[in-house]
C-alpha positions as CSV (number, residue, x, y, z in Angstrom):
1,M,-0.2,0.0,-0.2
2,I,3.0,2.1,1.0
3,T,4.4,2.1,-2.5
4,F,1.4,2.1,-4.4
5,L,0.5,5.3,-2.8
6,I,4.5,6.7,-3.6
7,F,4.0,5.3,-7.2
8,I,0.9,7.6,-7.7
9,S,1.9,10.5,-6.1
10,I,5.0,10.6,-8.9
11,L,3.3,10.0,-11.5
12,L,0.4,12.6,-10.8
13,T,3.7,14.5,-9.9
14,V,5.0,14.0,-13.6
15,L,1.7,14.2,-15.3
16,Y,0.9,17.1,-13.8
17,S,4.4,18.9,-14.5
18,I,4.1,17.9,-18.3
19,L,0.4,19.6,-17.9
20,L,1.7,23.1,-16.8
21,I,4.7,23.2,-19.1
22,C,2.0,23.0,-21.9
23,Y,-0.1,25.6,-20.5
24,R,3.2,27.9,-20.1
25,Y,4.0,27.2,-23.8
26,F,0.8,28.1,-24.7
27,W,0.2,31.3,-22.9
28,K,3.6,32.4,-24.0
29,S,2.6,31.5,-27.9
30,I,-0.7,34.4,-27.2
31,P,-0.1,36.9,-29.8
32,A,-0.1,40.3,-28.3
33,F,-2.9,42.8,-29.4
34,D,-1.2,46.3,-29.8
35,S,-3.9,48.6,-29.8
36,I,-2.4,51.7,-29.7
37,T,-0.9,51.6,-33.3
38,L,-5.0,51.2,-33.8
39,S,-5.9,54.5,-32.3
40,S,-6.8,56.3,-35.0
41,Q,-8.9,53.0,-36.2
42,K,-12.2,54.4,-37.0
43,N,-14.7,52.2,-35.1
44,N,-18.9,51.8,-35.8
45,T,-19.4,49.1,-33.5
46,F,-22.5,50.1,-30.8
47,V,-21.1,47.8,-27.7
48,S,-23.8,47.1,-25.1
49,I,-22.0,46.3,-21.7
50,I,-24.4,44.4,-19.2
51,I,-23.7,44.4,-15.8
52,P,-25.9,41.9,-13.2
53,A,-25.6,43.7,-9.8
54,R,-27.2,42.1,-6.5
55,N,-26.2,44.4,-3.1
56,E,-23.4,46.2,-5.0
57,E,-23.6,49.6,-3.3
58,A,-19.6,49.8,-1.9
59,T,-18.2,49.2,-6.1
60,I,-20.9,50.1,-8.7
61,G,-19.6,53.6,-8.1
62,D,-16.5,53.2,-9.5
63,L,-17.0,50.5,-12.0
64,L,-19.3,53.4,-14.0
65,Q,-17.2,56.1,-13.4
66,S,-14.6,54.4,-14.9
67,I,-17.1,53.5,-18.2
68,K,-17.9,56.7,-18.3
69,N,-14.4,57.9,-18.2
70,Q,-14.0,55.4,-22.0
71,S,-12.2,57.0,-24.6
72,Y,-14.6,55.3,-26.9
73,S,-17.2,57.4,-28.3
74,K,-20.5,57.8,-26.0
75,D,-22.9,57.9,-29.3
76,L,-21.6,53.8,-30.0
77,F,-22.3,52.4,-26.5
78,E,-25.0,52.2,-23.8
79,V,-24.9,50.3,-20.0
80,L,-27.2,48.3,-18.3
81,I,-26.9,47.3,-14.9
82,I,-29.5,45.2,-14.0
83,D,-30.5,45.0,-10.0
84,D,-31.1,41.6,-9.1
85,F,-33.5,41.9,-6.3
86,S,-30.8,44.0,-4.3
87,T,-31.8,44.9,-0.5
88,D,-28.9,47.6,0.1
89,K,-29.0,50.9,-1.7
90,T,-27.5,49.5,-4.9
91,A,-29.9,51.7,-7.5
92,L,-29.3,54.4,-5.3
93,V,-25.8,55.0,-5.8
94,V,-26.8,54.2,-9.4
95,L,-29.0,56.8,-10.1
96,P,-26.7,60.1,-10.3
97,F,-24.7,57.9,-13.4
98,L,-28.4,57.2,-15.4
99,S,-28.3,59.5,-18.6
100,E,-29.6,58.4,-22.0
101,N,-27.0,55.6,-22.6
102,I,-26.7,54.2,-19.0
103,K,-29.8,52.3,-18.0
104,L,-31.2,50.8,-14.3
105,I,-32.8,47.9,-14.9
106,S,-34.8,45.6,-12.4
107,L,-34.9,42.7,-12.5
108,S,-38.2,41.8,-10.5
109,D,-40.0,43.7,-13.1
110,Y,-39.3,40.5,-14.9
111,I,-39.3,37.9,-12.7
112,Q,-40.6,36.6,-9.3
113,E,-38.1,35.8,-6.7
114,G,-37.7,32.6,-5.5
115,R,-39.2,30.8,-8.9
116,I,-35.5,30.6,-10.6
117,N,-32.0,29.3,-9.5
118,S,-29.9,31.1,-11.9
119,Y,-30.7,35.1,-11.2
120,K,-27.3,36.3,-12.8
121,K,-27.8,34.3,-16.0
122,K,-31.6,35.6,-16.0
123,A,-30.2,39.2,-15.8
124,I,-27.9,38.9,-18.0
125,E,-31.0,37.3,-20.6
126,T,-33.0,40.0,-19.3
127,G,-30.3,43.2,-20.3
128,I,-29.6,41.2,-24.0
129,S,-33.3,41.0,-24.3
130,L,-33.5,45.2,-24.0
131,C,-30.3,45.9,-25.7
132,K,-29.4,47.5,-28.6
133,G,-25.5,46.5,-29.3
134,E,-24.1,44.5,-32.1
135,L,-21.6,43.2,-29.4
136,I,-22.3,42.3,-26.0
137,I,-19.6,42.7,-23.0
138,T,-20.7,41.2,-19.6
139,T,-18.6,42.8,-16.5
140,D,-19.1,42.4,-12.5
141,A,-20.1,45.1,-10.5
142,D,-17.3,45.2,-8.3
143,C,-14.6,45.4,-10.8
144,M,-12.7,48.4,-12.7
145,V,-11.7,48.9,-16.6
146,K,-9.4,51.4,-18.2
147,K,-10.3,54.4,-20.4
148,D,-8.9,52.3,-23.5
149,W,-11.1,48.9,-22.3
150,L,-13.6,49.4,-24.7
151,K,-11.6,51.0,-27.7
152,T,-9.5,47.8,-27.6
153,I,-11.9,45.7,-27.3
154,V,-13.9,47.0,-30.6
155,N,-10.7,47.4,-32.4
156,F,-10.0,43.7,-31.7
157,Y,-13.3,42.5,-32.5
158,E,-13.1,44.4,-36.0
159,L,-10.1,43.3,-37.4
160,Q,-10.4,39.8,-36.1
161,N,-14.3,39.3,-36.4
162,P,-14.8,36.4,-33.4
163,E,-18.0,35.7,-32.1
164,M,-16.6,35.6,-28.7
165,I,-13.5,37.1,-26.9
166,V,-11.6,35.8,-23.6
167,M,-9.8,38.7,-21.6
168,P,-7.7,39.0,-18.6
169,V,-8.7,40.0,-15.2
170,V,-6.7,40.2,-11.9
171,I,-7.2,40.7,-8.5
172,N,-5.8,43.6,-6.7
173,K,-6.5,45.4,-3.9
174,V,-5.2,42.8,-1.2
175,A,-3.8,42.8,1.8
176,G,-3.6,39.6,4.5
177,P,-2.6,35.9,3.7
178,V,-6.1,34.9,2.4
179,Q,-6.2,37.8,-0.4
180,L,-2.6,37.3,-1.5
181,F,-3.2,33.5,-1.8
182,Q,-6.7,34.7,-4.2
183,S,-4.7,36.9,-6.3
184,L,-1.8,34.3,-6.6
185,D,-4.1,31.5,-7.4
186,F,-6.7,33.8,-9.7
187,M,-3.5,34.7,-11.5
188,C,-2.6,31.2,-12.6
189,L,-6.2,30.3,-13.3
190,Q,-6.0,33.3,-15.7
191,G,-2.8,32.1,-17.0
192,I,-4.3,28.5,-17.9
193,T,-7.6,30.2,-19.2
194,G,-5.4,32.5,-21.9
195,G,-3.4,29.7,-23.2
196,A,-6.0,27.2,-23.3
197,V,-8.3,29.5,-25.4
198,N,-5.6,30.5,-27.9
199,K,-4.6,26.9,-28.4
200,K,-8.3,25.9,-28.2
201,F,-6.9,22.7,-25.9
202,H,-10.6,23.5,-23.8
203,G,-12.7,26.3,-22.7
204,M,-12.2,28.7,-19.7
205,C,-13.2,32.2,-19.3
206,N,-14.6,34.6,-16.5
207,G,-17.8,36.9,-17.0
208,A,-16.2,39.8,-15.4
209,N,-14.6,40.3,-18.7
210,L,-16.1,38.4,-21.5
211,A,-17.6,39.8,-25.0
212,Y,-19.8,37.8,-27.8
213,T,-22.2,39.0,-30.2
214,K,-25.7,39.4,-29.9
215,R,-26.3,36.6,-33.0
216,I,-24.6,34.0,-31.4
217,F,-26.3,34.0,-28.5
218,N,-29.4,34.1,-29.9
219,E,-27.6,31.1,-32.0
220,V,-27.4,28.8,-29.7
221,G,-30.5,29.6,-27.6
222,G,-28.7,31.6,-25.0
223,F,-28.6,29.9,-21.4
224,S,-31.5,27.7,-22.5
225,G,-30.6,23.9,-21.4
226,V,-28.3,25.6,-18.7
227,D,-30.4,28.0,-16.8
228,A,-31.2,25.9,-13.9
229,I,-28.0,25.6,-12.6
230,A,-26.9,28.4,-10.4
231,S,-23.7,30.1,-12.2
232,G,-22.0,29.2,-15.1
233,D,-23.0,32.3,-17.4
234,D,-19.5,32.6,-19.0
235,M,-17.9,29.4,-19.4
236,M,-21.3,27.3,-20.3
237,L,-22.6,30.0,-22.5
238,M,-19.5,29.5,-24.1
239,H,-19.2,25.6,-24.4
240,K,-22.6,26.0,-26.3
241,I,-21.0,28.2,-28.9
242,A,-18.0,26.2,-28.8
243,I,-20.0,23.3,-30.6
244,D,-20.0,25.3,-33.8
245,H,-18.0,28.3,-33.7
246,S,-14.6,27.3,-31.4
247,D,-12.4,28.8,-34.3
248,K,-14.4,31.9,-33.6
249,I,-13.4,32.3,-29.9
250,M,-10.5,34.1,-29.0
251,Y,-8.1,35.7,-26.6
252,L,-7.5,39.0,-26.6
253,L,-4.2,39.7,-24.4
254,S,-3.5,43.5,-24.2
255,K,-2.8,45.4,-20.8
256,D,-5.3,47.8,-22.0
257,V,-8.6,44.9,-21.6
258,V,-7.3,43.8,-18.1
259,V,-10.5,44.2,-16.1
260,E,-9.6,44.5,-12.3
261,T,-11.6,43.0,-9.8
262,L,-11.8,42.9,-5.7
263,P,-10.9,40.1,-3.6
264,V,-13.2,38.6,-1.3
265,K,-12.8,39.5,2.6
266,S,-12.5,36.4,4.3
267,F,-11.4,32.5,3.5
268,T,-15.0,31.5,4.0
269,E,-16.2,33.4,1.2
270,F,-13.4,32.7,-0.8
271,L,-14.3,28.7,0.4
272,H,-18.0,29.6,-1.0
273,Q,-17.1,30.9,-3.9
274,R,-14.3,28.4,-5.2
275,I,-17.3,25.6,-3.8
276,R,-19.1,27.2,-6.3
277,W,-16.7,27.2,-9.0
278,A,-15.9,23.5,-8.4
279,S,-19.8,23.2,-8.4
280,K,-20.2,23.3,-12.3
281,A,-17.3,20.8,-13.2
282,D,-19.1,17.7,-14.2
283,Q,-22.1,19.8,-16.0
284,Y,-19.5,21.1,-18.6
285,T,-20.4,20.3,-22.4
286,D,-16.5,20.7,-22.8
287,K,-15.4,17.5,-21.4
288,S,-11.9,18.0,-22.0
289,L,-11.8,20.4,-19.0
290,F,-12.7,17.8,-16.7
291,P,-9.3,15.3,-16.9
292,V,-7.3,18.5,-15.7
293,L,-9.5,19.1,-13.0
294,L,-9.4,15.8,-11.8
295,L,-5.9,15.4,-11.9
296,V,-5.0,18.6,-10.0
297,Y,-7.9,17.3,-7.4
298,L,-5.9,13.7,-7.3
299,L,-2.7,15.2,-6.9
300,N,-3.6,17.2,-3.8
301,V,-5.4,14.2,-2.6
302,S,-2.0,12.5,-2.7
303,L,0.1,14.7,-1.6
304,F,-2.6,15.1,1.6
305,L,-2.1,11.3,2.0
306,L,1.1,11.7,2.2
307,L,1.0,14.1,4.2
308,I,-1.1,11.7,6.8
309,G,1.5,8.7,6.2
310,A,4.1,11.3,7.2
311,I,2.7,11.2,10.6
312,L,3.0,7.3,10.9
313,D,6.1,6.5,9.3
314,V,9.0,8.8,8.3
315,T,9.8,7.3,5.3
316,F,6.8,9.4,3.3
317,F,8.4,12.7,4.5
318,K,11.3,12.8,1.9
319,F,9.1,11.8,-0.8
320,L,6.5,14.7,0.6
321,F,9.0,17.0,0.4
322,L,10.5,15.9,-3.0
323,L,7.1,16.1,-4.7
324,L,6.4,19.2,-3.1
325,G,9.0,20.9,-4.3
326,I,8.5,19.8,-7.7
327,K,5.4,21.4,-7.7
328,T,6.1,24.2,-6.4
329,T,9.1,24.7,-8.8
330,I,7.0,23.9,-11.7
331,E,4.1,26.3,-11.0
332,L,6.6,29.0,-10.7
333,F,7.8,28.3,-13.6
334,F,4.4,28.4,-15.3
335,L,3.6,31.4,-13.2
336,L,6.6,33.6,-14.3
337,P,5.3,34.9,-17.4
338,V,1.8,35.4,-16.5
339,A,2.8,37.3,-13.8
340,Q,5.0,39.4,-15.8
341,F,2.1,40.9,-17.6
342,F,-0.2,41.3,-14.8
343,G,2.7,43.3,-13.4
344,K,2.9,41.0,-9.9
345,R,6.1,39.1,-10.0
346,Q,6.7,40.8,-6.9
347,L,4.4,38.3,-5.1
348,L,5.9,35.1,-6.7
349,W,8.0,34.9,-3.2
350,L,4.7,34.1,-1.1
351,F,3.9,31.3,-3.5
352,P,6.1,28.4,-1.9
353,L,4.9,29.4,1.5
354,L,1.4,29.0,0.4
355,Q,1.6,25.8,-1.1
356,P,-0.1,23.8,2.5
357,F,-3.1,25.8,2.1
358,H,-3.6,25.3,-1.7
359,I,-3.7,21.9,-0.6
360,I,-6.1,22.1,1.8
361,Y,-8.6,24.3,-0.1
362,M,-8.5,22.0,-3.1
363,L,-9.3,18.8,-1.0
364,I,-12.4,21.0,0.5
365,A,-13.5,22.9,-2.4
366,G,-13.8,19.8,-4.7
367,W,-15.4,17.3,-2.1
368,L,-18.3,20.2,-1.3
369,G,-18.5,21.6,-4.8
370,K,-19.9,18.0,-5.5
371,F,-22.4,17.2,-2.4
372,G,-22.3,20.7,-0.8
373,R,-24.3,23.5,-0.8
374,Y,-22.4,27.3,-1.1
375,R,-23.7,30.7,-0.1
376,W,-23.9,32.8,-3.2
377,K,-24.9,36.6,-3.0
378,E,-26.9,36.0,0.1
379,R,-28.2,33.4,-1.1
380,I,-27.7,29.5,-0.6
381,V,-27.5,27.0,-3.5
382,K,-27.1,23.1,-3.8
């Protein structure tokens, strides 16, 4: 039994290392989009920005101000904020920003609370049904965008003619160990996302910075078929589009389109977020992602079992430290170019210190994602 556990742990570590080396190559092969040389390009695409918002009074004002400061022509975009039954002052914060191209829509005018499971999908769907844009862009109410965000996206869209554009997101304003870990973990996911989308390896994206055409949304039936699942408005839609249009899903690598988001404030919130993400793993239509998630989960399980074994038999210690060292080194090797793009290389020295936390959270989130419940936007979801 001891020999078998060690053999499996070594095998999983080798497979994981090969995978991350591939992801590093995938990331580095993404062509950077130079929007500066395209600043004089004449645009004519009308864009609709859809922002679902539930209890976001503390952040949505900053987001709307950053959108008002866009370099893109105000005549060529609109903003639709969908208030998802907020119980705080979200609507009051939005009111001063309302104008001809910034509108507030109450989801309660379209559905009764308690009748559905996926409010965010319904909010986006409602916004799309009311919007005028040829190109839909979604972001979250706790985000901030740069002044050339829209201009760069539209330049890319008009030159490349994609049906969906996946773009980078970064966690900023971190303070404390949980938020620092969050920033590093999220950056790792962003590197995997960019590389995987660029190489059509499998589909990952984040609804905090995602664009797609209204035509393709309607062609694939929007969220029909996945609307009973609480989350997944981004990746599940992406997988529907990829069935017939995988070549039209592209990754936009540009610092001008990086969206900044905030970390959750506590370990409990972080765990609920990751459980929510893990809960969708076996419901994706893109099955190429599942073996990757399973490999990562099993590797962390094997390392945890080695730790338990080391308490009973010191023989396990040398294998545990060896495999942890390999895992940490290969992850840093993968993260280095990703962190350089996001300007966060200074955080990498913390990465080895956070390995135990990473293993524990992976075990908990993976298990509860399948068999537990989580809290999301003050709602309990199974």
